[in-house]
N, C-alpha and C positions, 0 to 999 in steps of 0.2 A: 039719512044724513050724508051730505055730499063729502066725498073724499077730499082730504086736505091737499092743496097744491104742493108739489115738491118745492122745497126752498130753492130759489134761484141762486146760481153761483155768482159770487161777487165779480164784477168786471175788473179786469186787470188792464191798465193802460199799456198799450204797446210801447216798447222802448223805441225811441227815435233812432233811425238809422244814422250811423256815424261813419263818415268817409275818412279813409286813411290816404295818406300820400303814397304815391307809387315809389318803388325803389329808385327809379330814375330821377324822380323829383327830389327825393331825399339827398341823393348824391349831388345833384345840381345845387341844392341849398347850401351844402357845406363847402362845395367847390367855390361858390361865390363868396361865402364868408372868408375862406382862405385867401382868395385873390385880393379881397379888400383889406384884410388884416392878417398877414401871414404868421405873425408872432404875437398874439393877443396877450395882454398882461392884466392881472387883477389890480385893483386900486388900493388894497390895503398895504400899508408900509411895514416892512419888517427887515431884520438884519440877518437872521438865521432861522433854523427850523423851530427853535423854541419861541422866538418872538412872533413868528407866523402863527404858531399854535395859539399863543395868548391872544393875538389880534383877532383871530377868527372866533375864539370863545367870546371875546368882548363885542363882536359885531352882531350878535343875536339881538334882534329888535333895536338895531342902531344903524346909522349910516356909516359907510366907510370913511367919509370925510370927518364925521364926528369922532370916530375911533382913532383916526390918524392924528387928529388934533390932541387927543388925550394921551396917546402912546409915545409921541415923540420924546417928551421929557421922561416918561416912565422907562422906555427902552434905553435912553442915554444913561440912566442910572442903574438899570438892571436888565442886562441882555442874556443872563444865564439863570438857570433855576436857583443856584446858590445865592446869587445876588438878589433875586426876587424874594426868596425866603428871608434873607437878612434884612431886606427893606421892610418887610412886615405888612400885615393886612391893613393897618391903619393908614400907612403912607400910600399903599396901592389904592385904597378906597379914596383917599384924597386926590390922587392923580387922575382917577377915572370918574369923578363924581358928576361930570357933565354927560355921562353915558347912561342910558336907561338900565335899571336893575343893577346899578353899580355896587350896591352892598353885597348882594349874593355873588356877583361876578368877582369881586375882590377876594371873597372867601374861596371861590373855586380856583382862582389863579394861584393863590398860596398853596392850596391843597394839591393841585396838579403838579406844581413845582416840586413840592416835597416828595410826591410819589415818583416823579422822574428821577430824583436823586436816589431814593431808596430802592426803587425797583429796576431802573434802567441805566444806572451810572450816569445820570443827567442827560442822556441822549433821548431824542424823540423817536419812539419806535416806528419802524417802517411797516406797520401792519394795522389795517383799519380796525379789525376786531379788537386788537389790544388798545388802540387809541381810544376806542369807545368806553374802555373801563376807567379812563381818567375822569376826575370830577369836572363837570361842565362841558364834556365833550360828547356830542351826539353824532349821529350818522353823517349829517351834513358837514359838520366841522371836520370829522375824520376824512371825509371825501375830499374836502378842499386841501387839507394838508398833504394827503397822498398824491393829489394831482399836481399841485403847485410846487411842492418841495421835492417830491420823489418821482415825478413824471409818470404816475400811474393813470391809466385811462378810466378814471372814476368820474361820476357825474353827481355833483352836489346840486340838489334840487331846492332852490330857494323860490320865493314868490315870483321872481322874474322868469326863471326857467320853467316853472309850472305853467305860468300864463302863456308864454311864447309857444311851448310845446302843445298845449291844448288848442290855442287859437289857430296855429298853422296846420295842425293835423299830424304833427310828428308823434303825438301820443294821444291816447284816449283815456289815460290814467286819471283816476279820481282821488288819488292820494300821492304824496311825494314819492313814496316807494314804488308805486305802480308806474309813475312817469319815469323814474330812474331806470327801472327794468326795461321799459319800452325803449328808451334812448340808448341804453347799452347794447340792446339787441339790433337796433336799426342803423346806428351811425356807422358809416364806413370806417374800418379799422385805422386807416391812415389819418383820420381826423379825430380819433378817440381822445387824445390828450387836450388839444386846444378847444374842442367843441364846448366844453364847460364854460370857458370864458366868452366865447362868441355868443352863446345863448343868454348869459347874464347881461352882457353889455348891450345886446340887442333889445332886451326887455327893459333895461334901465334908461336907454336913450332914444329908442325908436318905437318899439312895441309897448308903449306905456299903458298903464292900467286904465286911466280915464279916457284918454284920447290918443290912440296909436297914430303915429305919423306915417301912415301908409304911403303918401305920395313920394317920400324919400326912402322907402324901404327897398332893400336889395332884392327881396324875395317876394314882393307883393303879388307878382303874377303866378307864383306857385302856391302861395298861402291859401288855405281853405276857409279862413275867417269870413263869415258872410256880412259882417257889419263894417267893412273897410271904410275909412274916412277918405274923403275926396280932397 
């Protein structure tokens, strides 16, 4: 009886080689962003740390323009945690009903407002880990508040930052946390605070999801994206 052939090992596809940008190229990218827009600003409207926190919570799965339209009246009536709680969930829900997931968001806005009153004397804590304990506040929201309100060199990775980072070669991360870690490691310290806005705005208006506008891109010659538009 012939001996059985040894079972062949399953073939494992080789991982594609992924190229990273050089340190010099990374520095040049952020130098160009800085020269073009020295003081970038986010597009959410707010009047203080509390309203910024609420606006960012509401911006999940919604556009900044849509959030601004809903919050102008809301913040005119309730710009503090106490006033927001007094307004009540029903009125908050009515004010933001044009925003996606508005029912759950209204509940979170009232809950986080009450927690700010009970736990922090109505102040927004200047600590990302503590912010993440508030209802409706995840890592991205906490990073935005720390960066915009308190000048921390944090990186909020939304869909725009994720796309730009992977297209250009700034990051090889396969998750928002991986991209965040990559960016915090490689971005020159002098650009640590504004870099968050540059990447978001670049993704929103130039390096778009469906058809990036490469001909007018500031960093097209440095970008490693192979499918550039002409």
